[in-house]
N, C-alpha and C positions, 0 to 999 in steps of 0.2 A: 505493500500500500504505500502510495506518496506521501511527503511530507504535508501537502495541501490538502488532500482528502483525510489527513488527519486531522488536521487544523480547524477541517468544516464541520467534523463530527461533534453533535450535539449529545453531551452526557446525560442532558434531563431526558433526552428521547431513549437513550439506551435504558434508564432505569425505569422510564413509564413502558417500555416493552417487557422490560422482566417481569413487571407487575400485572401485564396483559397475562403473560405465558403463566405465570405461577396461577394465577383466577383460573387458566382452562386449564391446568394439571390437577389442580383441585377440583373442579368441576368432574373431571374424568372420575377422581375416587369418590366420590359421594360426599365429599367435605363439606361443598357452598352449592347445596340443591336449591331451588326456587331462586330467592334475589339473599340468600343468607349467606353470611361469614364474611371475611374480610381479610385484606394485606396491606400493609405499609412495610414502607424501607425506608431507612436513614442515610444520606449521606452528606457528610461534611453538617452544615447547619440547615439543612431541609430533610422532610421529610416526605416523601411520595406517598397517596393512597387512593387504594380503589375507591370508586363512588358507592352511594348508599341506595339500595333499590333499585337495582340492576343484575339482570342475569349476568353470573360472573364469567361465562364460557365465551358472552360477547362483549367482554370489556376490549376495548381497543386504547392504545398507548393514548392517545388526545381525550380518553374519557376519564384521567387520573388526575388527582389534584397535587398541588405541591403548597407545603406549609412550611413557614418559619418554624425553628427550634420551641417557639413558644406555641404553636398549634394553629398560630394564625396562616391562613390561606393568602399565598402570596402569587399564586397562579392559579387559576381556575380550570375547571376543563371545559372542553370548547364547546360542548354542549350545553348552553346556559338553563336546560333542564335538569339537568342531573345535582343532585345535593351532594354534599359531603358525607360520607359515612357516620352512621351515628355512634359508630367503634371508636372514633376519633380522642372522646376523653380518656378511654378504656388502652387504646393504644399509646396517648401520651402518658397514662401512668408508668408503663414499663420503660420508656424512653428517659423519664423523671428519677425514677426511681430503680432502675438497674442498668442505667446508661446502655440500652438495648440499641442494635443495629438493625434490627427487622421485627416485627412484631404480626402474627399469624392469628387469623382468627376462624376456627373451624366447628362445624355443625356435625362434626363424625358420630356415627351411629355408635360405635363401639364406646365411643368415650359418654354419649349421651345415655347408654345404660349402665355404662360403670357408675357413674354420679348416683345411681336411684341405690348401689349398694354401700355407698360412702356411710361411714359412723357420724353422728354429731359430734363435735367436742365443745362446743359453748355456743350461745348465739349463732348467727348465721352461718360458722363455720364446720363443715363437716371434713372426713379426711378419707383417701384412698392411700394404702400401703401395699408396696411392693418389695419383694426381696427374691433374690436366687431366681431371676428369667433374666436370659442371654440378653436381650435389649435392653436392659438395665446400662451396659456397659456402652450404650451411645448415649448418654445422657449426662452432660457435662456436670464432673466431679462426682460421679457415681460409678462404683464397680457390683460384679457380680454379687457379692455377699452382703453390699451395702443396702440398707432400706429407703426407699423415696418412697417421700409422702408426698402426695399431690393433694392441695386442699380443695376445698368444694366449696365454693358459695352459693347462698339460694338465688333463685331466680326472682326479678323483678318484671313486671309489663313492659317497661319500656330497657332497650340496649342501656342509655347513657345513664339511669337510675342506680348501673352497678356500680359505678365511679367509685365511690366511697367505700363499699363493701370490697373491693378486688386492690384498691390501695392499702387498705388494712389487713388484707391476706400476704401481699407481698412483703410487709413489712414486719409480719408476723412469720413467714417462711423464707428465709433468706437463701435457701439453698435450691428452692424450686426454680426453673425454669419455664415454669406452668401453673395456672389458675383454671382449675373448672368451675363450669355454673352447671348446678344439677340441673336436669331436665332441659337443657340448653345446647351447651358445646363447652371449648377451651378456648383458651388465649393461652398463646404458646410465644417466646421469644428467644434471641440467640444475640451472638456479638454479630451476625452478618446475616442475610436472606438464607445461604447455603446451613448456616447450624440452625435456626429457627424452624425451615422446610425437615433436617433431618430430626432433632427435635420433636417436631410434631410427630412425625412417622413411629418412632420409636413409643411416645406415650399411647399411639392409637393401636400399635400394638401391643402393649403389657394390657391397657385397658381392653381389649378383646379378648385376652389369654384370660383376666380376671373374669369377664361375662361368662367364659365358655366353662372354665373349671368350677363356676356356682352352678352352672345349667348340669354338669356332670355329676354334681356334687362332691366335688375333691376339695375336703377342707385342709388337706395338708399334702404340701409337693416338696417338701425343704428336706435335703440333704447335711449332714453333719459336715463343716468346715476340714478341710485337709488337715493333719495334725504337723505342724511345723518341723 
């Protein structure tokens, strides 16, 4: 590629294309059916975010909003009928409290079913625990014999009303890369869009195993740790 071609590239368009592509991929996985779910990616002081109320598999790069680091829209979607995602304040929470590089919102059926098995801890917070499952090694800071605790907050009628409880859960569980929402889905983040995607895939797998274990009546799958 020539130097002129490089200088004419628009980095904003590349990130917008990435958001569009990820939306299509998650639609294929069944994570963002209908108009649900959402994707956002941070680059420097800009946050790129898919719009609200749109079929995710049909989102084009020009449909993506660009926000500043404080969450204010600096570049609207080309279509004036599109609205900023209702997930925006929840995404912003992970950017503020975890310095995330990308935040994803999935309506994964596996996660939704698993949240129904979560044990109430206090107030609006429940938890799911996972240990000795292979995909734990794909979660940041966790190994096979570690216990991953996935916080589950209670759902609300509107997405934006989840913000306070999600922020409280993020602060209460500093090791988690995700917060699930009972009967709803999950918010997952990472240092960049690749890590956020892989964390979401690992959590989806773990929740699927949890649900299938419950259906099969498996109450103990643990093996003893090897002797040092």
